N, C-alpha and C positions, 0 to 999 in steps of 0.2 A: 370715366377712367376704367381701364380694363385691369382686372385683379386675376392673377394666376394663383391657384391654390395647389399646393403640393398634396400628392396622394400617395398611398401605399398600395402596391400591387401584390396580392397574394402570391407566395413563391410556389405553392404546391398545387394551385388549381385556378381554372377560369371557367366562368359560365356565360355561355353565349346561346343565342337562339339557333335552332337547327330545324331543317325540314327533312322528314323521312319518306321516301317514295313508298307507297303501299300499293299492293294489288287489292282490288275490291271484289268481293263475291256478293252479288246481289241475290239474296235468298228469296226465291218466289214461292217456294212450298216447304212445309215442315216434314214431307215425305222423304226421309233420308235414303230409303231404299231406291226410290226413283232418282234422287241426287246421285247416289253412288253409280247407278247404271249410266247416267248421262256423262258423268265425270270419266267413266271408263271409255265411253264411245268417243269423247272428245280428246282425252289425253292418255288413254291407257297404253297406246303405242308409241308415245313420245315421253320415255321416262325422265328425260332431262329438260323437260319444258319449263319447269320451276326449279329454282335453286335456292332454297331456303328463303324464299321471298316472304317479307312481312305482310300479313293480310288483315284487311278490314272486313268484317261481316256486316253487311247492310241488311237490316231486318225490315226496312221500310216497305219493300214490295209485298211483305206478307199481309200488311194491312189492305193494301191496294187489291190484293187478290182474295180478300175475304177470310184470311187466317189470322186476324188480329188476336183471336182468342185461343189459338193453337199453341200447344206446348212444343218448344224446340228442345230436343234432346242433345245438349251441348256436350255431354259426356261421350256421345257417339259421334257427333259432328266434327269436333276438334281432332280426334285421332283420325278420322277419314280424311280431313284436309292435310293433316300432317303426312299421311301416307303418299301424298303427291308433293311432298317436299315444300309445303306452304307452312307458314309460321303464323297461326291466328294470334292476333295481339289486341285488337280492338273491335268495338261494335258501334252501330249507330241505329237510331229508329227502333221500332218495335213497341209493343205494349209494355206497360209497367211490369207485368209478370215476366215477359221475355227478357226485358232489360235486367231484371233481378236475377234471372237464371243465368244470363251472360256474365254478370258480375261474379256470381257464385262460381262460375267455371274459370274465373281468373282473367276475363277480358276487361279492358279499359274502355270507358265510354269516350266516344269521339264525335260528339253531335255536329261539329263544324266540318268534318271531312266530307268531300263530295267527289264522286266518280267523275272522270273527265269526259266530255263530249258524249252524253247519253243520247241514244237514238231509239226510235220506236222499234217494236219487234218486227221481225221479217215477215214478208207476205210472199204468197205463191208467185212465180214458180220456185223462189228460193226458200229455204227452210233454215231457221236458226237453231243451233244446237244449244248447249249450255250457255248461261250468261257469260259473255267474254270478260276476261280480266280488264283492269284498267288499262286504257291504251298507252303504248309506248313508241315514241318516234324512233325510227331506225337510225342508228349512228352511222356517221360516214365510214366508208371502207366496206365494200361488199365482199362477201365470201364467194370465191370463184372456183367453180368445179369444171375441170376439162376432160373428165372421162365419162363414158356412158354409165347410166345407173340402171342396174339390172332389177328385175323383179325381187322384192324383199329388202332392197337397199332404201335407206332413209337418210336424208341430209337436212339438218336444222340450222338455219343462220339466225342465231339468237342475237336480237338487238341490232340487226342490220339487214341489208338487202342480200339477195342471193342471185348469182349469175351462173347459169349452166350453159357450157359451150358445146355439149354433146347430148344425145338423145336420152330422154327420160322414159324408159320402157314401162309397159303395163306392169302394175304391181309395185312400182318404185314410187317413193314419196319425196317431195321437195317442199320444205316449210321454211318461212321466214317471218320475222316481225315486221320487215319492211316489204319492198317490191320483190317480185320474182321475175327474172328475165331467162328464157330458155331459147337459145339461138340454135334450135334443132327441133325435131318433132317432140311434142309433149304428149305422152300417151298414158302416163301414170296419174298420180294425184298431185295437186298443187294448192298449197294453202299459204296465202300471203296475209299480212297484217294479223298474224296469229295471236298477238296479245292485245287485239282490239283496235289497231291502227286502221280506221275506216278509209284513210286516204291511200292506202297501199293498192298496187295494181299488179296484174299478172300479164306478161308479155310472152308470146310463143311465136316461133318462126312457122310451126305447123301444129295448130291446135286440134288434138285428138284425145283430150283428157277423160280419164275415168271420173274424176272428181275435181271441181274447182271451188275454192272457198276463200273468202275475204272477210276478216274480222268475225268469223263464225257463221256468216251466211254462205250456204253452200249449195251446190247443184251437182248431182250425180249423173252417171251415163244412163240411168233409167229415164231421164229426160234427154233425148237425142239433141246433139248440138245443131243449131240452125244451119242449113245448107250454105248460107253466106259466109260462115266462118269455119266450117268443117274442113280441116287439113290445110287451112290458110293462116297467113301471119295475122295475128289477132291480139288485141288488148282487151282485158277484163277488168272492169272497175265496179265499185259499189255506188249506186245512186239512190239518194233518199227520195221518198214520194210520200203522198198523203196516206197511202195504205202501208207504208213500211219500206224497208231497204230492199233493193233488187240488184242482182248481178246483171250488168249490161256488157254485151260483147260486141265489139267493133272491128271489123276487118281492116288491116293496115295496108 
């Protein structure tokens, strides 16, 4: 026999489970001066890359890098991250002393949190900058730019693809969390998968780029483009391998 029991629902509140998307910083070194330099290199010219994003600080790489006994200056680390519009909220991993310092700084332990789709470090000829934030899939609906981009101009398609219908001149920058499509000569800098989306690609009608980057793995004009793709319709993608991720260029 089925029995229905009456219940009373509180009128002033409800409690439900919730998931909070976090950006993860994999801290590989306690050297905050070096971290500040690499953050400036990676994000210094993209002031709106983060938008008050909650942040998890993963201390696990410190142990893998031989820094399990190192002191982490959270009183300096947290303001540094906040200057990039990040909101440090939690931590995972680390030695007991590092964990105690994190708690003292007001961070919450989150031992069950895991960054998405971790991959090995980059190998030559590509070079990886600072550890990329947690991957974010590009949302439907691309940002479309139909005017040429001059030197010094920058366009960032946050959370989506970027389509450029005109030339990207040398000194200009196009950045997207998803794919980048340039239906004209690409002579400036193109950074796809900016938040760690390793599936992102770059497509150009005439590839002459100063810099190409996918999910933090980059190649500059110091390494000349292969003759097979120089000035030609090309796609650029990230391919994992036993020695790390590499940028692969393919003429279309």
